[in-house]
N, C-alpha and C positions, 0 to 999 in steps of 0.2 A: 280533548280535555285532559289536562294533567291531573291524575289521581293520587300523586304521592303526597298525602295529606301531611304526614309528619314533617317531611323535609319543607313543604310550604309554610308550615307553621314556624319552622326554624328560621328560614329565610325571611319571613315577615318580621319575626321578633328582632332579628338583627337589624333589618331596615328601619324598623320604627326607632330602636334605640339609637342608632347611628344618625338618623335625620334629626331626632329630637336634640341630640347632643350638638349637631351642627347649627340648628336653629337658636338653641340656648346660648351658644358662643356668640353668635351675631348680637342676640338680645343683651347679654350681659357686657359685651365690649361697647355697645352703642351707650348703654347706661353709664358706665365708666367715662366714657367720652363726651357725654353732656346730652344725650338723647334718651328720655324716658319713655318713648312711644311704645316699644315692645314690652318694657316693664310694667306699664300700666295695663297690658293686655295678658299679664301673668306668664310671659314667655321666658323671663329669666329663671327658668325651671326645668328640670329633668322629668317634671310630670308630663307625661304625653297630652293630657286632655286639653290644656290650652292651645297646643300646637295643632291637634286634630280638629278642634272647633274652627279654627282658622282655615284649614285646608283639609276638609273631610274627603274631597274628591281624590286629592293627590296622596293622602296619608293612609286612606282606608279603602276606598272604592276601587280606584285604578290599580293599586298594587295587588289586591285580592284577585281582581278580574284578570290582570295580566299574568298572574301565576297560574290560575285556573285554566286559561286558554292558550297560554303561550310558554308556560314552563318558566317564566322570568318575571322577576320583580321590577316594575316600572312605577314610578311616582314623584313626587315633588311636595316641597313645603315652602314656606316663607315667613319671615319676621318683618313686621311693619318697622318703617323708620320715618322720620320727618324728612321729606326731600329738601325743605328749606334750611335744616340743619346741615344736610349733607352738602348742599350747594355752597353754604357759607363756610364750612370746614371740609373741603375736599379730602385732605389727608387723613382727618378722622374717619371720614366715610369709608376710605380705602381700607384703613385698619379694621373697621368694623366688618367689612366685606370679606377681608381675608380671615378673620377669626374663624369662620365656618370650616374652610378647608383645613386651618391649623387644627382644629378639633378632630376632625377626621384623621389627619397624619398622626396625631396622638394615640387614637385608637389602633391605627396600623401598627405603630410602634410597640404598644401594649400587647397586642395580639402576637406580633412577631416575636417578641421577647418570651411569651409564654410557650409558643411553639418551639423556640430554640431551647428552652429550658426542658421541655418534654422530650426534645431529641437528645440532650445531654443525660437525661435520666432513663433513657431507652424506653420510654412510653410511646413516643412518636418516631416516625422514621420518613425520610423523603419518598414521595411517591415515584413510581415509574413514569407516569404520565400526569401532567398538570391540568386541574380545572379549578374554577373559583370556589367550588366546595371541596377541593381536595388539594390544598397546598401541603398537608401532611397527613399521613395516615397512622392509625394506631398499630403499635408493634404487636398487641394481643387483643382478643375480644373483651368486650366488658364496656365499662363506662368511658374509657378513653376513646372508643370509637365514636361516641357522641361528642366528646370534648375536642377530638381532632376536627370534626366536620363543623362544630360551632366556631372554633377559633379559625378555621380555614375561611369560612364565610365572613366573619368579622374582618379578617385581614383583607381579603380581596374586595369586599364591598366597599370598605371605608378607603381603600386605595382608589378605587373607581371613583367614588364621590370626591375625593381629593382632587385627582387630576383631571377630571372633566370640569369640576368647578373652577380650576385655575386657567382653563382656556380663556383667552383674552376676547371673549365674545360676550355681547349682551345676550341675555340677562344673567349670565354667569358671573361669579364673583371676581374671576380673573380679569374682567373688563375694567375693574377699579384699579388695577396695577399701576396704569399711567398717572393716576392721581397722586401717588406718592412722589413723583419727580417733577411733574410739570409746574410751572408758575402758577400762582393761585388763579389769575385772570384766565389762563389758557385751560386750567383745570375745570373752572366753572363752565366754559363753553363745551369742553369735552363731556363733562357730566350731562349737560343738556342734550347733546347729540346722542349719546348713548342710551337716553331715554325713549328714543323715537321707536314707535311700535314696529315699523318695518324692520329695523336693525334687530329687534329682539326676535322677531319670527325667523329672519335669516339665521341668526345665531342658533336658535333651537333646531332648525333644519340641519345645519352643518354637524351638531352634536349627534343627532339620530342617524344621520347618514354616514358619518365617518368615524363616530366614537368606537364602533365595534372593530374597526380596523386599528385605531390608535392604542386600544388599551392593551391586548394581548402582549405585545413586546414589553410594555411597562411591567405587566404581571410577571412575565418570565424573568425579566431583570431582577426584580425584588425578591423573587423565590430564589434565585441563584445566590443572592446575598445571605438569605437564610440557610442555604446549603451549598457552601463553597464546594466546587469540585463537580457538582451536577449542572449539566448543561440541558436547558429544556428549550 
């Protein structure tokens, strides 16, 4: 059992905030595009409670247990939408789906900018070796040790959420990408096929089986953009 309580709390706090931002982006974009299903559930909000009430297993129980017994945060969340609205307006549905990864990408950029500013101000520096909780390290002891870890986790976890959710596999958000370019009749047929339970199970299997191999090169690439001249 993992006993690093303080680090677990930090990971969970970042997971909760990042997941809420992701789902709130789905809900907000759906509302703007004509579907108020998630809005009526209170999910156009950064308040975590409406999101937790919808997915208490994925947002509370499984993340905490996965950290305690595996040293890793794993979980999920969802924002409801009207499938008839999505089928009628496939391009709007695609934009709604992509709003979640876009929110995570915005958090990656924000964390990256703060890390880069910290480097320029000589309070952070590039690490010798890269981990999700060590994208940058503090130059001196004190509060910046905590901030370096917080921003590192925010950077890497949101990058993970963004990249994995853009994979073109159901039930991930990236499976909606073809809806942006397909003719409407074909988009509706594609939408119906992507909702098949068997495809969703296969998609989740692929993510859990191969996601661990896919993400490290992406993380190294983005870290190298933060620290030009450092090869990880």
